[in-house]
PDB file of N, CA, C and O in Angstrom, chain B, residues numbered from 101:
ATOM      1  N   MET B 101       4.476 -16.240  11.380  1.00  0.00           N
ATOM      2  CA  MET B 101       4.949 -17.518  10.743  1.00  0.00           C
ATOM      3  C   MET B 101       4.429 -17.828   9.154  1.00  0.00           C
ATOM      4  O   MET B 101       4.921 -17.974   8.036  1.00  0.00           O
ATOM      5  N   GLU B 102       3.543 -17.829   9.596  1.00  0.00           N
ATOM      6  CA  GLU B 102       2.621 -18.359   7.880  1.00  0.00           C
ATOM      7  C   GLU B 102       2.807 -17.407   6.923  1.00  0.00           C
ATOM      8  O   GLU B 102       2.503 -17.737   5.777  1.00  0.00           O
ATOM      9  N   LEU B 103       3.108 -16.623   7.052  1.00  0.00           N
ATOM     10  CA  LEU B 103       3.310 -15.505   5.960  1.00  0.00           C
ATOM     11  C   LEU B 103       4.486 -15.823   5.279  1.00  0.00           C
ATOM     12  O   LEU B 103       4.556 -15.721   4.054  1.00  0.00           O
ATOM     13  N   ALA B 104       5.884 -16.391   6.327  1.00  0.00           N
ATOM     14  CA  ALA B 104       7.398 -17.343   5.954  1.00  0.00           C
ATOM     15  C   ALA B 104       7.051 -17.935   5.424  1.00  0.00           C
ATOM     16  O   ALA B 104       7.399 -17.759   4.257  1.00  0.00           O
ATOM     17  N   LEU B 105       6.227 -18.983   5.620  1.00  0.00           N
ATOM     18  CA  LEU B 105       5.998 -20.754   4.708  1.00  0.00           C
ATOM     19  C   LEU B 105       5.293 -20.221   3.566  1.00  0.00           C
ATOM     20  O   LEU B 105       5.361 -20.829   2.498  1.00  0.00           O
ATOM     21  N   ALA B 106       4.657 -19.211   3.662  1.00  0.00           N
ATOM     22  CA  ALA B 106       3.620 -18.733   2.254  1.00  0.00           C
ATOM     23  C   ALA B 106       4.650 -18.860   1.158  1.00  0.00           C
ATOM     24  O   ALA B 106       4.658 -19.617   0.187  1.00  0.00           O
ATOM     25  N   PHE B 107       5.656 -17.798   1.600  1.00  0.00           N
ATOM     26  CA  PHE B 107       6.924 -17.301   0.842  1.00  0.00           C
ATOM     27  C   PHE B 107       7.741 -18.783   0.340  1.00  0.00           C
ATOM     28  O   PHE B 107       8.336 -19.079  -0.697  1.00  0.00           O
ATOM     29  N   HIS B 108       7.537 -19.310   1.232  1.00  0.00           N
ATOM     30  CA  HIS B 108       8.438 -20.640   1.223  1.00  0.00           C
ATOM     31  C   HIS B 108       7.928 -21.546   0.496  1.00  0.00           C
ATOM     32  O   HIS B 108       8.740 -22.301  -0.037  1.00  0.00           O
ATOM     33  N   HIS B 109       6.452 -21.786   0.225  1.00  0.00           N
ATOM     34  CA  HIS B 109       6.096 -22.556  -0.964  1.00  0.00           C
ATOM     35  C   HIS B 109       5.081 -22.202  -1.728  1.00  0.00           C
ATOM     36  O   HIS B 109       4.223 -22.960  -2.180  1.00  0.00           O
ATOM     37  N   ALA B 110       5.194 -20.664  -1.932  1.00  0.00           N
ATOM     38  CA  ALA B 110       5.553 -19.690  -3.452  1.00  0.00           C
ATOM     39  C   ALA B 110       6.907 -19.942  -4.230  1.00  0.00           C
ATOM     40  O   ALA B 110       7.046 -19.973  -5.453  1.00  0.00           O
ATOM     41  N   VAL B 111       7.598 -20.064  -3.538  1.00  0.00           N
ATOM     42  CA  VAL B 111       9.290 -20.356  -4.219  1.00  0.00           C
ATOM     43  C   VAL B 111       9.131 -21.358  -4.643  1.00  0.00           C
ATOM     44  O   VAL B 111       9.177 -21.382  -5.873  1.00  0.00           O
ATOM     45  N   ARG B 112       8.930 -22.374  -4.110  1.00  0.00           N
ATOM     46  CA  ARG B 112       8.792 -24.282  -4.409  1.00  0.00           C
ATOM     47  C   ARG B 112       7.968 -24.381  -5.019  1.00  0.00           C
ATOM     48  O   ARG B 112       7.724 -25.571  -5.217  1.00  0.00           O
ATOM     49  N   GLY B 113       7.119 -23.545  -5.633  1.00  0.00           N
ATOM     50  CA  GLY B 113       5.986 -24.245  -6.778  1.00  0.00           C
ATOM     51  C   GLY B 113       5.377 -25.193  -5.383  1.00  0.00           C
ATOM     52  O   GLY B 113       5.794 -26.254  -5.848  1.00  0.00           O
ATOM     53  N   GLU B 114       4.755 -25.606  -4.116  1.00  0.00           N
ATOM     54  CA  GLU B 114       4.409 -26.398  -3.481  1.00  0.00           C
ATOM     55  C   GLU B 114       2.811 -25.940  -3.551  1.00  0.00           C
ATOM     56  O   GLU B 114       2.296 -25.610  -2.482  1.00  0.00           O
ATOM     57  N   ASP B 115       2.048 -25.906  -4.690  1.00  0.00           N
ATOM     58  CA  ASP B 115       0.667 -25.384  -4.696  1.00  0.00           C
ATOM     59  C   ASP B 115      -0.216 -25.799  -3.345  1.00  0.00           C
ATOM     60  O   ASP B 115      -0.834 -25.116  -2.529  1.00  0.00           O
ATOM     61  N   GLN B 116       0.047 -27.470  -3.508  1.00  0.00           N
ATOM     62  CA  GLN B 116      -1.243 -27.759  -2.313  1.00  0.00           C
ATOM     63  C   GLN B 116      -0.518 -27.449  -0.477  1.00  0.00           C
ATOM     64  O   GLN B 116      -1.116 -27.458   0.599  1.00  0.00           O
ATOM     65  N   ASP B 117       0.355 -27.303  -0.662  1.00  0.00           N
ATOM     66  CA  ASP B 117       0.982 -26.737   0.693  1.00  0.00           C
ATOM     67  C   ASP B 117       1.164 -25.194   0.873  1.00  0.00           C
ATOM     68  O   ASP B 117       1.636 -24.628   1.859  1.00  0.00           O
ATOM     69  N   LEU B 118       0.629 -24.551  -0.445  1.00  0.00           N
ATOM     70  CA  LEU B 118       0.133 -23.324  -0.225  1.00  0.00           C
ATOM     71  C   LEU B 118      -0.381 -22.583   0.063  1.00  0.00           C
ATOM     72  O   LEU B 118      -0.331 -21.492   0.631  1.00  0.00           O
ATOM     73  N   ALA B 119      -1.563 -23.905  -0.824  1.00  0.00           N
ATOM     74  CA  ALA B 119      -2.808 -23.306  -0.353  1.00  0.00           C
ATOM     75  C   ALA B 119      -3.518 -23.830   1.316  1.00  0.00           C
ATOM     76  O   ALA B 119      -4.212 -23.175   2.093  1.00  0.00           O
ATOM     77  N   ALA B 120      -3.162 -24.806   1.388  1.00  0.00           N
ATOM     78  CA  ALA B 120      -2.933 -25.115   3.101  1.00  0.00           C
ATOM     79  C   ALA B 120      -2.663 -24.347   3.695  1.00  0.00           C
ATOM     80  O   ALA B 120      -3.657 -23.932   4.291  1.00  0.00           O
ATOM     81  N   THR B 121      -1.430 -23.597   4.041  1.00  0.00           N
ATOM     82  CA  THR B 121      -1.102 -22.165   4.131  1.00  0.00           C
ATOM     83  C   THR B 121      -1.735 -20.893   4.666  1.00  0.00           C
ATOM     84  O   THR B 121      -1.797 -20.160   5.652  1.00  0.00           O
ATOM     85  N   ILE B 122      -2.370 -21.155   2.843  1.00  0.00           N
ATOM     86  CA  ILE B 122      -3.565 -19.896   2.826  1.00  0.00           C
ATOM     87  C   ILE B 122      -4.494 -19.689   3.504  1.00  0.00           C
ATOM     88  O   ILE B 122      -4.631 -18.581   4.022  1.00  0.00           O
ATOM     89  N   SER B 123      -5.704 -21.031   3.764  1.00  0.00           N
ATOM     90  CA  SER B 123      -6.025 -21.338   4.717  1.00  0.00           C
ATOM     91  C   SER B 123      -6.119 -21.479   5.879  1.00  0.00           C
ATOM     92  O   SER B 123      -7.024 -22.129   6.400  1.00  0.00           O
ATOM     93  N   ARG B 124      -5.272 -20.942   6.455  1.00  0.00           N
ATOM     94  CA  ARG B 124      -4.523 -20.959   7.765  1.00  0.00           C
ATOM     95  C   ARG B 124      -4.475 -19.819   8.042  1.00  0.00           C
ATOM     96  O   ARG B 124      -4.831 -19.477   9.170  1.00  0.00           O
ATOM     97  N   LEU B 125      -4.056 -18.939   7.178  1.00  0.00           N
ATOM     98  CA  LEU B 125      -3.876 -17.469   7.412  1.00  0.00           C
ATOM     99  C   LEU B 125      -5.208 -16.769   7.609  1.00  0.00           C
ATOM    100  O   LEU B 125      -5.549 -15.853   8.357  1.00  0.00           O
ATOM    101  N   ARG B 126      -5.952 -17.602   6.557  1.00  0.00           N
ATOM    102  CA  ARG B 126      -7.150 -16.671   6.664  1.00  0.00           C
ATOM    103  C   ARG B 126      -8.148 -17.077   7.681  1.00  0.00           C
ATOM    104  O   ARG B 126      -9.223 -16.491   7.808  1.00  0.00           O
ATOM    105  N   GLY B 127      -7.824 -17.970   8.320  1.00  0.00           N
ATOM    106  CA  GLY B 127      -8.679 -18.224   9.539  1.00  0.00           C
ATOM    107  C   GLY B 127      -8.174 -17.311  10.538  1.00  0.00           C
ATOM    108  O   GLY B 127      -8.935 -16.565  11.154  1.00  0.00           O
ATOM    109  N   LEU B 128      -6.415 -17.343  10.806  1.00  0.00           N
ATOM    110  CA  LEU B 128      -6.532 -17.023  11.941  1.00  0.00           C
ATOM    111  C   LEU B 128      -6.449 -14.423  11.598  1.00  0.00           C
ATOM    112  O   LEU B 128      -6.473 -13.366  12.228  1.00  0.00           O
ATOM    113  N   THR B 129      -6.380 -14.852  10.537  1.00  0.00           N
ATOM    114  CA  THR B 129      -6.871 -13.277  10.151  1.00  0.00           C
ATOM    115  C   THR B 129      -8.311 -13.174   9.898  1.00  0.00           C
ATOM    116  O   THR B 129      -8.499 -12.284   9.069  1.00  0.00           O
ATOM    117  N   ALA B 130      -9.554 -13.800  10.330  1.00  0.00           N
ATOM    118  CA  ALA B 130     -10.817 -13.453  10.103  1.00  0.00           C
ATOM    119  C   ALA B 130     -10.787 -12.274  10.692  1.00  0.00           C
ATOM    120  O   ALA B 130     -10.853 -11.327   9.908  1.00  0.00           O
ATOM    121  N   THR B 131     -10.692 -11.962  12.046  1.00  0.00           N
ATOM    122  CA  THR B 131     -11.228 -11.282  12.612  1.00  0.00           C
ATOM    123  C   THR B 131     -11.329  -9.997  12.093  1.00  0.00           C
ATOM    124  O   THR B 131     -12.381  -9.393  12.303  1.00  0.00           O
ATOM    125  N   GLY B 132     -10.150  -9.277  11.244  1.00  0.00           N
ATOM    126  CA  GLY B 132      -9.996  -8.357  10.531  1.00  0.00           C
ATOM    127  C   GLY B 132      -8.481  -7.751  10.606  1.00  0.00           C
ATOM    128  O   GLY B 132      -7.909  -6.922   9.898  1.00  0.00           O
ATOM    129  N   ASP B 133      -8.074  -8.475  11.715  1.00  0.00           N
ATOM    130  CA  ASP B 133      -6.664  -8.027  12.443  1.00  0.00           C
ATOM    131  C   ASP B 133      -5.352  -8.835  11.090  1.00  0.00           C
ATOM    132  O   ASP B 133      -5.437 -10.042  10.866  1.00  0.00           O
ATOM    133  N   PHE B 134      -4.692  -8.305  10.639  1.00  0.00           N
ATOM    134  CA  PHE B 134      -3.356  -8.193   9.680  1.00  0.00           C
ATOM    135  C   PHE B 134      -3.959  -9.551   8.415  1.00  0.00           C
ATOM    136  O   PHE B 134      -3.396 -10.602   8.111  1.00  0.00           O
ATOM    137  N   ALA B 135      -5.015  -9.092   8.016  1.00  0.00           N
ATOM    138  CA  ALA B 135      -6.084  -9.833   6.662  1.00  0.00           C
ATOM    139  C   ALA B 135      -5.113  -9.311   5.608  1.00  0.00           C
ATOM    140  O   ALA B 135      -5.403  -9.966   4.607  1.00  0.00           O
ATOM    141  N   TYR B 136      -4.248  -8.594   5.336  1.00  0.00           N
ATOM    142  CA  TYR B 136      -3.305  -8.272   4.588  1.00  0.00           C
ATOM    143  C   TYR B 136      -2.360  -9.117   4.489  1.00  0.00           C
ATOM    144  O   TYR B 136      -1.647  -8.980   3.495  1.00  0.00           O
ATOM    145  N   PHE B 137      -2.066 -10.121   5.339  1.00  0.00           N
ATOM    146  CA  PHE B 137      -0.800 -10.830   5.049  1.00  0.00           C
ATOM    147  C   PHE B 137      -1.856 -12.344   4.517  1.00  0.00           C
ATOM    148  O   PHE B 137      -1.255 -13.418   4.500  1.00  0.00           O
ATOM    149  N   THR B 138      -3.175 -12.343   4.166  1.00  0.00           N
ATOM    150  CA  THR B 138      -3.695 -13.471   2.972  1.00  0.00           C
ATOM    151  C   THR B 138      -3.324 -12.465   1.913  1.00  0.00           C
ATOM    152  O   THR B 138      -2.470 -12.944   1.167  1.00  0.00           O
ATOM    153  N   ASP B 139      -3.583 -11.541   1.669  1.00  0.00           N
ATOM    154  CA  ASP B 139      -3.739 -10.898   0.669  1.00  0.00           C
ATOM    155  C   ASP B 139      -2.025 -11.337   0.224  1.00  0.00           C
ATOM    156  O   ASP B 139      -1.595 -12.154  -0.589  1.00  0.00           O
ATOM    157  N   ILE B 140      -1.363 -10.429   1.125  1.00  0.00           N
ATOM    158  CA  ILE B 140       0.093 -10.456   0.198  1.00  0.00           C
ATOM    159  C   ILE B 140       0.510 -12.475  -0.113  1.00  0.00           C
ATOM    160  O   ILE B 140       1.291 -12.887  -0.971  1.00  0.00           O
ATOM    161  N   ALA B 141      -0.258 -13.316   0.831  1.00  0.00           N
ATOM    162  CA  ALA B 141       0.290 -15.033   0.285  1.00  0.00           C
ATOM    163  C   ALA B 141      -0.437 -14.837  -1.312  1.00  0.00           C
ATOM    164  O   ALA B 141       0.136 -15.270  -2.313  1.00  0.00           O
ATOM    165  N   HIS B 142      -1.359 -14.344  -1.358  1.00  0.00           N
ATOM    166  CA  HIS B 142      -1.675 -14.139  -3.102  1.00  0.00           C
ATOM    167  C   HIS B 142      -0.759 -14.106  -3.797  1.00  0.00           C
ATOM    168  O   HIS B 142      -0.301 -14.845  -4.668  1.00  0.00           O
ATOM    169  N   PHE B 143      -0.258 -12.345  -2.969  1.00  0.00           N
ATOM    170  CA  PHE B 143       0.182 -12.028  -3.847  1.00  0.00           C
ATOM    171  C   PHE B 143       1.550 -12.726  -4.480  1.00  0.00           C
ATOM    172  O   PHE B 143       1.896 -12.714  -5.661  1.00  0.00           O
ATOM    173  N   MET B 144       2.265 -13.370  -3.286  1.00  0.00           N
ATOM    174  CA  MET B 144       3.313 -13.539  -3.750  1.00  0.00           C
ATOM    175  C   MET B 144       3.256 -14.833  -5.099  1.00  0.00           C
ATOM    176  O   MET B 144       3.982 -14.896  -6.091  1.00  0.00           O
ATOM    177  N   ALA B 145       2.019 -15.853  -4.649  1.00  0.00           N
ATOM    178  CA  ALA B 145       2.029 -16.799  -5.521  1.00  0.00           C
ATOM    179  C   ALA B 145       1.370 -16.477  -6.619  1.00  0.00           C
ATOM    180  O   ALA B 145       0.887 -17.446  -7.204  1.00  0.00           O
ATOM    181  N   ALA B 146       1.184 -15.413  -7.107  1.00  0.00           N
ATOM    182  CA  ALA B 146       0.259 -14.923  -8.388  1.00  0.00           C
ATOM    183  C   ALA B 146      -1.198 -15.411  -8.550  1.00  0.00           C
ATOM    184  O   ALA B 146      -1.732 -15.556  -9.650  1.00  0.00           O
ATOM    185  N   LEU B 147      -1.804 -15.656  -7.353  1.00  0.00           N
ATOM    186  CA  LEU B 147      -3.173 -16.096  -7.127  1.00  0.00           C
ATOM    187  C   LEU B 147      -4.038 -14.904  -7.068  1.00  0.00           C
ATOM    188  O   LEU B 147      -3.764 -13.894  -6.420  1.00  0.00           O
ATOM    189  N   PRO B 148      -5.348 -15.118  -7.950  1.00  0.00           N
ATOM    190  CA  PRO B 148      -6.020 -13.962  -7.944  1.00  0.00           C
ATOM    191  C   PRO B 148      -6.923 -13.727  -6.166  1.00  0.00           C
ATOM    192  O   PRO B 148      -7.256 -14.720  -5.520  1.00  0.00           O
ATOM    193  N   LEU B 149      -7.088 -12.799  -5.832  1.00  0.00           N
ATOM    194  CA  LEU B 149      -7.649 -12.913  -4.727  1.00  0.00           C
ATOM    195  C   LEU B 149      -9.243 -13.167  -4.497  1.00  0.00           C
ATOM    196  O   LEU B 149      -9.945 -12.520  -5.274  1.00  0.00           O
ATOM    197  N   PRO B 150     -10.035 -14.106  -3.443  1.00  0.00           N
ATOM    198  CA  PRO B 150     -11.065 -14.775  -3.642  1.00  0.00           C
ATOM    199  C   PRO B 150     -12.425 -13.773  -3.908  1.00  0.00           C
ATOM    200  O   PRO B 150     -13.514 -14.069  -4.400  1.00  0.00           O
ATOM    201  N   GLU B 151     -12.045 -12.787  -3.512  1.00  0.00           N
ATOM    202  CA  GLU B 151     -12.520 -11.938  -3.110  1.00  0.00           C
ATOM    203  C   GLU B 151     -12.060 -10.330  -2.578  1.00  0.00           C
ATOM    204  O   GLU B 151     -11.285 -10.080  -1.655  1.00  0.00           O
ATOM    205  N   PRO B 152     -12.825  -9.289  -3.503  1.00  0.00           N
ATOM    206  CA  PRO B 152     -11.917  -7.898  -3.424  1.00  0.00           C
ATOM    207  C   PRO B 152     -11.248  -7.392  -2.408  1.00  0.00           C
ATOM    208  O   PRO B 152     -11.880  -7.473  -1.355  1.00  0.00           O
ATOM    209  N   SER B 153      -9.820  -6.718  -2.291  1.00  0.00           N
ATOM    210  CA  SER B 153      -9.500  -6.671  -0.608  1.00  0.00           C
ATOM    211  C   SER B 153     -10.647  -5.605  -0.289  1.00  0.00           C
ATOM    212  O   SER B 153     -11.505  -5.131  -1.034  1.00  0.00           O
ATOM    213  N   THR B 154     -10.372  -5.379   1.109  1.00  0.00           N
ATOM    214  CA  THR B 154     -10.559  -4.344   1.930  1.00  0.00           C
ATOM    215  C   THR B 154      -9.911  -3.554   2.352  1.00  0.00           C
ATOM    216  O   THR B 154     -10.157  -2.479   2.899  1.00  0.00           O
ATOM    217  N   THR B 155      -8.505  -4.367   1.968  1.00  0.00           N
ATOM    218  CA  THR B 155      -6.881  -3.281   2.749  1.00  0.00           C
ATOM    219  C   THR B 155      -6.401  -2.396   1.695  1.00  0.00           C
ATOM    220  O   THR B 155      -6.104  -2.618   0.521  1.00  0.00           O
ATOM    221  N   ARG B 156      -6.400  -1.256   2.460  1.00  0.00           N
ATOM    222  CA  ARG B 156      -6.410   0.041   1.664  1.00  0.00           C
ATOM    223  C   ARG B 156      -4.619   0.124   1.766  1.00  0.00           C
ATOM    224  O   ARG B 156      -3.973   0.271   2.803  1.00  0.00           O
ATOM    225  N   TRP B 157      -4.056  -0.026   0.311  1.00  0.00           N
ATOM    226  CA  TRP B 157      -2.412  -0.081   0.318  1.00  0.00           C
ATOM    227  C   TRP B 157      -1.901   1.500   0.047  1.00  0.00           C
ATOM    228  O   TRP B 157      -2.529   2.465  -0.389  1.00  0.00           O
ATOM    229  N   THR B 158      -1.073   1.422   0.305  1.00  0.00           N
ATOM    230  CA  THR B 158       0.088   3.323   0.221  1.00  0.00           C
ATOM    231  C   THR B 158       0.405   2.964  -0.855  1.00  0.00           C
ATOM    232  O   THR B 158       1.403   3.624  -1.146  1.00  0.00           O
ATOM    233  N   LYS B 159       0.023   1.937  -2.086  1.00  0.00           N
ATOM    234  CA  LYS B 159       0.847   2.152  -3.451  1.00  0.00           C
ATOM    235  C   LYS B 159      -0.709   1.665  -3.705  1.00  0.00           C
ATOM    236  O   LYS B 159      -1.579   1.562  -2.841  1.00  0.00           O
ATOM    237  N   ASN B 160      -0.864   1.324  -5.471  1.00  0.00           N
ATOM    238  CA  ASN B 160      -1.765   0.775  -6.393  1.00  0.00           C
ATOM    239  C   ASN B 160      -1.932  -0.979  -5.763  1.00  0.00           C
ATOM    240  O   ASN B 160      -0.885  -1.566  -5.491  1.00  0.00           O
ATOM    241  N   GLU B 161      -3.018  -1.568  -5.607  1.00  0.00           N
ATOM    242  CA  GLU B 161      -2.674  -3.290  -5.607  1.00  0.00           C
ATOM    243  C   GLU B 161      -1.934  -3.695  -6.233  1.00  0.00           C
ATOM    244  O   GLU B 161      -1.058  -4.400  -5.732  1.00  0.00           O
ATOM    245  N   ASP B 162      -1.957  -3.360  -7.975  1.00  0.00           N
ATOM    246  CA  ASP B 162      -0.870  -3.762  -8.607  1.00  0.00           C
ATOM    247  C   ASP B 162       0.540  -3.566  -8.287  1.00  0.00           C
ATOM    248  O   ASP B 162       1.319  -4.519  -8.304  1.00  0.00           O
ATOM    249  N   ASP B 163       0.806  -2.711  -8.076  1.00  0.00           N
ATOM    250  CA  ASP B 163       2.045  -2.353  -7.403  1.00  0.00           C
ATOM    251  C   ASP B 163       2.387  -3.180  -6.679  1.00  0.00           C
ATOM    252  O   ASP B 163       3.410  -3.803  -6.962  1.00  0.00           O
ATOM    253  N   VAL B 164       1.642  -3.492  -5.462  1.00  0.00           N
ATOM    254  CA  VAL B 164       2.265  -4.017  -4.575  1.00  0.00           C
ATOM    255  C   VAL B 164       2.309  -5.481  -4.661  1.00  0.00           C
ATOM    256  O   VAL B 164       3.253  -6.160  -4.254  1.00  0.00           O
ATOM    257  N   ARG B 165       1.075  -6.006  -5.296  1.00  0.00           N
ATOM    258  CA  ARG B 165       1.274  -7.216  -5.895  1.00  0.00           C
ATOM    259  C   ARG B 165       2.503  -7.085  -6.609  1.00  0.00           C
ATOM    260  O   ARG B 165       3.487  -7.334  -5.912  1.00  0.00           O
ATOM    261  N   SER B 166       2.738  -6.770  -7.784  1.00  0.00           N
ATOM    262  CA  SER B 166       4.102  -7.024  -8.260  1.00  0.00           C
ATOM    263  C   SER B 166       5.292  -7.231  -7.487  1.00  0.00           C
ATOM    264  O   SER B 166       6.070  -8.165  -7.681  1.00  0.00           O
ATOM    265  N   ALA B 167       5.437  -6.247  -6.512  1.00  0.00           N
ATOM    266  CA  ALA B 167       6.838  -6.270  -5.371  1.00  0.00           C
ATOM    267  C   ALA B 167       6.517  -7.777  -4.885  1.00  0.00           C
ATOM    268  O   ALA B 167       7.113  -8.686  -5.463  1.00  0.00           O
ATOM    269  N   TRP B 168       5.722  -8.048  -3.983  1.00  0.00           N
ATOM    270  CA  TRP B 168       5.718  -9.283  -3.332  1.00  0.00           C
ATOM    271  C   TRP B 168       6.239 -10.690  -4.908  1.00  0.00           C
ATOM    272  O   TRP B 168       7.177 -11.487  -4.941  1.00  0.00           O
ATOM    273  N   ARG B 169       5.173 -10.425  -5.908  1.00  0.00           N
ATOM    274  CA  ARG B 169       5.911 -11.710  -6.535  1.00  0.00           C
ATOM    275  C   ARG B 169       7.460 -11.635  -7.002  1.00  0.00           C
ATOM    276  O   ARG B 169       8.233 -12.589  -7.086  1.00  0.00           O
ATOM    277  N   GLY B 170       7.739 -10.227  -7.295  1.00  0.00           N
ATOM    278  CA  GLY B 170       9.047  -9.946  -7.421  1.00  0.00           C
ATOM    279  C   GLY B 170       9.982 -10.542  -6.555  1.00  0.00           C
ATOM    280  O   GLY B 170      10.991 -11.067  -7.027  1.00  0.00           O
ATOM    281  N   LEU B 171       9.684 -10.517  -4.867  1.00  0.00           N
ATOM    282  CA  LEU B 171      10.677 -11.306  -4.078  1.00  0.00           C
ATOM    283  C   LEU B 171      10.903 -12.481  -4.478  1.00  0.00           C
ATOM    284  O   LEU B 171      12.023 -12.875  -4.803  1.00  0.00           O
ATOM    285  N   VAL B 172       9.230 -13.592  -4.511  1.00  0.00           N
ATOM    286  CA  VAL B 172       9.497 -14.784  -5.276  1.00  0.00           C
ATOM    287  C   VAL B 172      10.246 -15.272  -6.198  1.00  0.00           C
ATOM    288  O   VAL B 172      10.981 -16.258  -6.246  1.00  0.00           O
ATOM    289  N   GLN B 173       9.808 -13.986  -7.347  1.00  0.00           N
ATOM    290  CA  GLN B 173      10.792 -14.673  -8.359  1.00  0.00           C
ATOM    291  C   GLN B 173      12.203 -14.406  -8.380  1.00  0.00           C
ATOM    292  O   GLN B 173      13.021 -15.218  -8.812  1.00  0.00           O
ATOM    293  N   VAL B 174      12.468 -13.385  -7.964  1.00  0.00           N
ATOM    294  CA  VAL B 174      14.290 -13.182  -7.474  1.00  0.00           C
ATOM    295  C   VAL B 174      15.202 -14.108  -7.010  1.00  0.00           C
ATOM    296  O   VAL B 174      16.386 -14.315  -7.274  1.00  0.00           O
ATOM    297  N   ARG B 175      13.881 -14.963  -5.775  1.00  0.00           N
ATOM    298  CA  ARG B 175      15.135 -15.524  -4.467  1.00  0.00           C
ATOM    299  C   ARG B 175      14.326 -17.132  -5.667  1.00  0.00           C
ATOM    300  O   ARG B 175      14.820 -18.248  -5.504  1.00  0.00           O
ATOM    301  N   GLN B 176      13.629 -17.019  -6.294  1.00  0.00           N
ATOM    302  CA  GLN B 176      13.803 -18.639  -7.334  1.00  0.00           C
ATOM    303  C   GLN B 176      14.626 -18.754  -8.744  1.00  0.00           C
ATOM    304  O   GLN B 176      14.727 -19.757  -9.451  1.00  0.00           O
ATOM    305  N   GLU B 177      15.290 -17.217  -9.001  1.00  0.00           N
ATOM    306  CA  GLU B 177      16.102 -17.377  -9.419  1.00  0.00           C
ATOM    307  C   GLU B 177      17.557 -17.520  -9.347  1.00  0.00           C
ATOM    308  O   GLU B 177      18.399 -17.850 -10.182  1.00  0.00           O
ATOM    309  N   ARG B 178      17.645 -17.024  -7.543  1.00  0.00           N
ATOM    310  CA  ARG B 178      18.929 -17.270  -7.145  1.00  0.00           C
ATOM    311  C   ARG B 178      19.042 -18.602  -6.513  1.00  0.00           C
ATOM    312  O   ARG B 178      20.138 -18.929  -6.057  1.00  0.00           O
ATOM    313  N   LEU B 179      17.833 -19.567  -6.417  1.00  0.00           N
ATOM    314  CA  LEU B 179      18.112 -20.854  -6.171  1.00  0.00           C
ATOM    315  C   LEU B 179      18.520 -21.729  -7.419  1.00  0.00           C
ATOM    316  O   LEU B 179      19.199 -22.733  -7.203  1.00  0.00           O
ATOM    317  N   ARG B 180      18.243 -21.495  -8.386  1.00  0.00           N
ATOM    318  CA  ARG B 180      18.269 -21.791 -10.105  1.00  0.00           C
ATOM    319  C   ARG B 180      19.581 -21.548 -10.500  1.00  0.00           C
ATOM    320  O   ARG B 180      20.160 -22.254 -11.325  1.00  0.00           O
ATOM    321  N   THR B 181      20.152 -20.433  -9.866  1.00  0.00           N
ATOM    322  CA  THR B 181      21.661 -20.215  -9.946  1.00  0.00           C
ATOM    323  C   THR B 181      23.047 -20.358  -9.023  1.00  0.00           C
ATOM    324  O   THR B 181      24.210 -19.958  -9.078  1.00  0.00           O
ATOM    325  N   GLY B 182      22.149 -21.237  -8.071  1.00  0.00           N
ATOM    326  CA  GLY B 182      23.069 -21.523  -6.662  1.00  0.00           C
ATOM    327  C   GLY B 182      23.672 -20.539  -5.898  1.00  0.00           C
ATOM    328  O   GLY B 182      24.640 -20.614  -5.141  1.00  0.00           O
ATOM    329  N   ASN B 183      22.616 -19.142  -6.352  1.00  0.00           N
ATOM    330  CA  ASN B 183      23.400 -18.341  -5.268  1.00  0.00           C
ATOM    331  C   ASN B 183      22.629 -18.403  -4.437  1.00  0.00           C
ATOM    332  O   ASN B 183      22.853 -17.876  -3.347  1.00  0.00           O
TER     333      ASN B 183
END
């Protein structure tokens, strides 16, 4: 749920709410389970990772970052055009 909320805040440009959501995600994934969710939230918002990721992506990190950011940008464009 927090990851979906991060997407919502990234689309709407709600930086403070996004930061709070990322903080909660970091706490929820502190054991290492689903830690990649925190990376994805950063990618969606075009934010740098606070430290190198321990996630092993199936593609390189730049491609993964671009894909997640692209989802946000497509949604922003659709909201602007009313679709």
